[in-house]
Structures are given as C-alpha cells and as structure tokens.
Wavefront OBJ file of the C-alpha trace (Angstrom):
o trace
v 0.000 0.000 0.000
v 1.302 3.451 -0.863
v 2.167 5.698 2.081
v -0.207 8.564 2.787
v 1.113 12.111 2.989
v 0.828 12.017 6.789
v 2.835 8.807 6.956
v 5.614 10.349 4.873
v 5.740 13.418 7.132
v 5.987 11.307 10.286
v 8.656 9.086 8.711
v 10.723 12.107 7.617
v 10.558 13.654 11.091
v 11.695 10.407 12.691
v 14.727 10.212 10.362
v 15.619 13.825 11.151
v 15.477 13.259 14.899
v 17.570 10.108 14.580
v 20.262 11.949 12.648
v 20.426 14.709 15.314
v 20.919 12.371 18.260
v 22.738 9.076 18.456
v 20.739 8.252 21.562
v 17.404 8.328 19.737
v 15.987 5.010 18.605
v 14.713 5.119 15.018
v 10.929 4.862 14.668
v 10.009 2.026 12.336
v 6.796 2.661 10.433
v 4.353 -0.207 10.012
v 3.596 0.114 6.313
v 0.981 -2.624 6.544
v -1.227 -0.664 8.941
v -4.614 -0.175 7.209
v -5.987 3.320 6.845
v -8.702 4.242 9.333
v -12.255 5.081 8.341
v -12.656 8.795 7.614
v -15.524 11.220 7.056
v -15.160 14.697 5.534
v -18.247 16.914 5.348
v -18.938 19.774 2.947
v -15.821 19.320 0.854
v -15.730 22.112 -1.732
v -15.404 21.264 -5.422
v -16.140 24.726 -6.851
v -16.533 28.404 -6.068
v -20.291 28.303 -5.437
v -21.222 27.557 -1.800
v -23.604 24.869 -3.044
v -20.762 22.985 -4.737
v -19.903 20.717 -1.819
v -20.066 17.025 -1.011
v -19.798 14.715 1.983
v -17.127 12.038 1.709
v -17.155 8.696 3.531
v -13.923 6.728 3.193
v -13.814 3.118 4.403
v -11.235 1.536 6.637
v -8.449 -0.250 4.797
v -8.990 1.624 1.535
v -6.405 1.539 -1.236
v -6.008 3.232 -4.609
v -6.017 -0.203 -6.228
v -9.476 -1.338 -5.114
v -11.649 1.273 -3.347
v -14.306 2.329 -5.862
v -16.774 5.142 -5.273
v -20.570 5.379 -5.027
v -21.980 8.873 -5.686
v -25.432 9.895 -4.419
v -27.406 12.607 -6.263
v -30.530 14.067 -4.650
v -33.760 15.140 -6.313
v -35.960 18.195 -5.906
v -37.103 19.198 -9.372
v -33.700 20.755 -10.164
v -34.631 23.862 -8.111
v -34.599 22.546 -4.554
v -33.424 19.631 -2.410
v -30.216 18.851 -0.556
v -27.741 16.031 -0.073
v -29.355 15.426 3.299
v -32.283 13.969 1.335
v -30.046 11.005 0.415
v -28.617 10.482 3.896
v -30.778 7.411 4.577
v -28.842 5.533 1.900
v -25.488 6.023 3.620
v -25.790 3.568 6.557
v -27.333 0.983 4.234
v -24.488 1.309 1.735
v -21.894 1.252 4.511
v -23.334 -1.988 5.850
v -23.760 -3.758 2.511
v -20.708 -2.306 0.759
v -18.189 -1.597 3.527
v -15.234 -1.406 1.140
v -16.674 1.300 -1.123
v -16.194 5.005 -0.648
v -19.430 7.033 -0.631
v -19.882 10.598 -1.840
v -23.131 12.505 -1.236
v -23.242 15.625 -3.389
v -24.939 18.974 -3.616
v -25.096 20.771 -6.945
v -26.019 24.340 -7.828
v -29.802 24.557 -7.774
v -31.564 26.313 -10.610
v -32.913 29.773 -9.881
v -34.580 30.894 -13.118
v -33.962 32.995 -15.018
v -30.515 33.886 -13.666
v -29.282 30.369 -12.812
v -30.368 27.596 -15.206
v -30.216 23.898 -14.421
v -28.917 22.518 -17.703
v -26.192 21.828 -18.543
v -24.809 23.260 -15.272
v -25.970 20.405 -13.058
v -24.509 17.786 -15.400
v -21.234 19.697 -15.317
v -21.301 19.771 -11.510
v -21.214 15.977 -11.509
v -18.247 16.212 -13.864
v -16.512 18.584 -11.437
v -17.068 16.172 -8.553
v -15.686 13.235 -10.521
v -12.705 15.255 -11.741
v -11.835 16.375 -8.208
v -12.121 12.864 -6.800
v -9.955 11.596 -9.645
v -7.325 14.286 -9.037
v -7.324 13.512 -5.297
v -7.453 9.734 -5.712
v -3.887 9.054 -4.558
v -4.244 11.249 -1.493
v -7.629 9.741 -0.647
v -6.524 6.231 -1.578
v -9.490 5.548 -3.843
v -9.792 4.019 -7.287
v -11.553 6.522 -9.601
v -14.280 4.222 -10.843
v -17.800 5.331 -10.005
v -21.375 4.225 -9.568
v -24.120 6.858 -9.619
v -27.328 6.573 -7.581
v -29.892 9.264 -8.312
v -33.452 9.890 -7.185
v -36.004 11.820 -9.260
v -34.230 14.871 -10.737
v -30.987 13.420 -9.362
v -31.578 10.274 -11.404
v -32.088 12.390 -14.528
v -28.773 14.164 -13.819
v -26.981 10.856 -13.215
v -28.318 9.264 -16.413
v -27.561 12.300 -18.558
v -24.046 12.578 -17.166
v -23.254 8.959 -17.926
v -24.836 8.810 -21.371
v -23.479 12.138 -22.667
v -20.586 13.480 -20.583
v -18.684 10.410 -19.305
v -16.393 10.113 -22.304
v -13.605 8.528 -20.216
v -15.887 5.744 -18.967
v -15.222 6.410 -15.309
v -18.848 5.627 -14.462
v -19.481 1.884 -14.383
v -23.156 1.760 -13.359
v -26.173 3.995 -12.789
v -29.171 3.537 -10.502
v -32.253 5.435 -11.675
v -34.996 5.850 -9.055
v -38.054 7.537 -10.658
v -35.945 9.693 -12.944
v -37.397 11.681 -15.867
v -35.852 10.264 -19.038
v -37.850 11.577 -22.035
v -39.067 15.175 -22.209
v -40.611 14.549 -25.636
v -43.188 12.320 -23.920
v -46.749 13.679 -24.344
v -47.001 13.637 -20.544
v -44.694 16.667 -20.631
v -45.254 18.230 -24.051
v -49.034 18.383 -23.637
v -48.642 20.354 -20.418
v -49.434 23.981 -21.378
v -46.593 25.210 -19.138
v -43.971 22.792 -20.484
v -42.205 25.120 -22.914
v -42.097 27.898 -20.339
v -40.559 25.543 -17.775
v -38.074 24.201 -20.315
v -36.955 27.705 -21.243
v -36.518 28.589 -17.573
v -34.363 25.547 -16.793
v -32.087 25.505 -19.842
v -29.138 27.709 -20.753
v -29.861 27.739 -24.475
v -26.525 29.429 -25.201
v -24.822 26.157 -24.215
v -26.545 24.306 -27.055
v -26.402 24.723 -30.811
v -28.880 27.117 -32.363
v -32.203 25.534 -33.348
v -31.436 22.434 -31.300
v -34.264 20.281 -30.034
v -33.505 20.978 -26.375
v -36.161 18.617 -25.023
v -34.524 15.790 -26.936
v -30.957 16.747 -26.027
v -31.645 16.692 -22.272
v -33.605 13.419 -22.417
v -31.331 10.560 -21.282
v -33.464 7.890 -22.950
v -32.815 9.596 -26.301
v -29.046 9.725 -25.686
v -28.478 6.022 -25.041
v -25.685 4.340 -26.987
v -23.939 0.998 -26.776
v -21.381 2.752 -24.552
v -23.916 3.676 -21.873
v -23.247 2.098 -18.493
v -25.304 -0.758 -17.025
v -28.418 0.814 -15.552
v -30.930 -0.337 -12.956
v -34.363 1.351 -13.056
v -37.127 1.652 -10.449
v -40.509 3.270 -11.145
v -44.003 3.508 -9.704
v -47.105 2.604 -11.683
v -49.093 5.586 -10.346
v -46.446 8.307 -10.340
v -48.015 11.766 -10.792
v -44.657 13.420 -11.567
v -42.782 10.985 -13.817
v -44.848 8.753 -16.111
v -44.171 5.038 -16.217
v -43.710 5.484 -19.971
v -40.408 7.267 -19.199
v -39.089 4.164 -17.464
v -40.350 1.939 -20.244
v -38.735 4.159 -22.885
v -35.348 4.053 -21.184
v -35.585 0.292 -20.641
v -36.410 -0.250 -24.320
v -33.591 1.990 -25.553
v -31.032 0.316 -23.295
v -32.189 -3.107 -24.433
v -32.094 -2.089 -28.107
v -28.493 -0.919 -27.657
v -27.600 -4.140 -25.801
v -26.803 -2.292 -22.567
v -27.237 -4.371 -19.420
v -30.268 -3.113 -17.528
v -32.911 -4.067 -15.003
v -36.382 -2.493 -14.880
v -38.704 -2.847 -11.885
v -42.164 -1.346 -11.440
v -43.697 -1.026 -7.968
v -47.253 -0.287 -6.942
v -47.440 3.350 -5.953
v -46.304 6.820 -6.851
v -43.107 8.864 -6.877
v -41.037 6.631 -4.608
v -43.684 6.340 -1.893
v -43.793 2.566 -2.044
v -44.425 -0.204 0.457
v -41.781 -1.426 2.883
v -41.517 -4.689 0.947
v -40.905 -2.764 -2.287
v -38.196 -0.657 -0.670
v -36.508 -3.759 0.712
v -36.642 -5.339 -2.748
v -35.075 -2.178 -4.221
v -32.221 -2.369 -1.715
v -31.584 -6.040 -2.440
v -31.582 -5.522 -6.193
v -29.355 -2.471 -5.944
v -26.876 -4.286 -3.680
v -26.588 -7.092 -6.214
v -26.182 -4.618 -9.083
v -23.379 -2.777 -7.283
v -21.593 -6.062 -6.564
v -21.837 -7.036 -10.226
v -20.903 -3.751 -11.875
v -18.791 -1.939 -9.275
v -17.090 -4.888 -7.582
v -14.283 -4.637 -5.060
v -11.393 -6.966 -5.841
v -9.977 -9.033 -2.987
l 1 2 3 4 5 6 7 8 9 10 11 12 13 14 15 16 17 18 19 20 21 22 23 24 25 26 27 28 29 30 31 32 33 34 35 36 37 38 39 40 41 42 43 44 45 46 47 48 49 50 51 52 53 54 55 56 57 58 59 60 61 62 63 64 65 66 67 68 69 70 71 72 73 74 75 76 77 78 79 80 81 82 83 84 85 86 87 88 89 90 91 92 93 94 95 96 97 98 99 100 101 102 103 104 105 106 107 108 109 110 111 112 113 114 115 116 117 118 119 120 121 122 123 124 125 126 127 128 129 130 131 132 133 134 135 136 137 138 139 140 141 142 143 144 145 146 147 148 149 150 151 152 153 154 155 156 157 158 159 160 161 162 163 164 165 166 167 168 169 170 171 172 173 174 175 176 177 178 179 180 181 182 183 184 185 186 187 188 189 190 191 192 193 194 195 196 197 198 199 200 201 202 203 204 205 206 207 208 209 210 211 212 213 214 215 216 217 218 219 220 221 222 223 224 225 226 227 228 229 230 231 232 233 234 235 236 237 238 239 240 241 242 243 244 245 246 247 248 249 250 251 252 253 254 255 256 257 258 259 260 261 262 263 264 265 266 267 268 269 270 271 272 273 274 275 276 277 278 279 280 281 282 283 284 285 286 287 288 289 290 291 292 293 294
C-alpha cells in the first residue's frame, strides 16, 4: 500500500530526529497498517457555496481497489439537498463496507438567472474530476457508480450517457428519474415550454437544437452507456411510467445491461416490501458492476 502524505511526514521527522541524536531510537513505520475510516463533510469542489459534497472513506482503503458510489438528490432541479439522500449512507456502509461514498450537492436552478442545464450535469463532472485528481491522497480508485433519485436520477443518467467520455462511471441507478421530455405527458402540459426555457441555458446548445430531446437521457443512449438499474411507480403523478419503459427499451435495443422494476405506488412512496426489494436488487447490481477486488 502506498504511504499517505501524513505517513511520509511522520517518517521524515523520525529520520531527522535520529540523525540529530545518536541516543534516539529510530521509529520504524508499520507500512501494513490499514488506513482508518474517515468522514469529511462539505468538501468544496467549486466556487459556489452549493458545490460541496460529503465524503465517507472506508477503513483499509487503497487506490487499487476502493471504488466510489456517488449519491445525487432530487428536488425538481430547483430545490433539495444532499441530506435527502442520507438514509442511503448507513445501508451502503453496511452492505458495501469497502466502497467510498460521496453525497453531493449541486447548484440549484434559480430561473432565469441560474439555469439547471447543462450546469448540473457539469457539476457531476466537477465532482468526478476532483475525486480523480485527489485519488492518490484519498486512496481511492476513480471508478464510479451513480445513484440518483427523481431529478438526481435524470442528472446521473444524462451525465453517464453524454458526458462520461472517459468511462469512469461503471453503473447507474435510476430511481423515478425523468428520461424523455418529448413524452406527451410533458409536451401536452401547457406550461412545459415555459418551464423548459426557464431551466435551460440555451446558449450552451447549438442554435435551433431540439432541447427537449438533447436533455432526455433515454434519447441519448448508446452501446457505450453504463449498465443501468431502473425503479418506477405505476401511479407516479410526476414521472410517467412510460419514461421508465422508454429508457428500458432503448437500453435493451443498444444491448446495454439493464434491469427495470415497477412497484405499486407513486413517486417513490412505495411499500416497505418494495423498498426492501429495491435495496436487495441495488446491492446485487453494485456487486456485479462496481465490484471490489480481494
């Protein structure tokens, strides 16, 4: 295992003290001592105060094996907080004790001055870039799984399917995420175009682009998209089941590994048995697509 910065400092000090006094006994470092578990809250990854994440590093981590699970909260792109995903953390720690966990905030949209897209996709990129740059110091392997809920699932899917050109993301979990804004469920809403204009920085896209299509993950699927596990409700008033079906069909058509589960209920407010089933399926999916080598 590579020495941490702190270990190198301590080792250097011990050599210095030994050289200054023949009576000192050299301190022998135990290079096999595993790193302790560590938590760092509100780590900054940008200039905006909202660009922070909580980092949970496991005991015994190494840069050769410790992969990273990233949590992305929902809230309709204009509200929400990483605290909304906090219930996942103890579950993931118990079932995946050798993974690092990162729970992120991103800059919330505040139309018309602060749009959501593509800014929120780029915030995920900033998080992944920072974790990659710090991987040796943190002793993590920069391979990632994304777990998103609602708007967070949309952000996770879009990031993987469009922005992850280096294939650092190995799997995505989509919990009731919007995937197709060309669906009549959205386009037939008389306020849809107004909402779309408010959320999108049109200057970031080519002139005369079909923005609704470009920010729809289901319409951006390719054979290079990561394995994706999908969970939807059959009576969701916010995200139609047809969005889940569309993404499932596109992934299947492109021969991308995927799993699609429909529960009785609405926008994530499902029965205890359904939530337990979700956890079991997700645990298996993580083990298959973001495994930790022994």
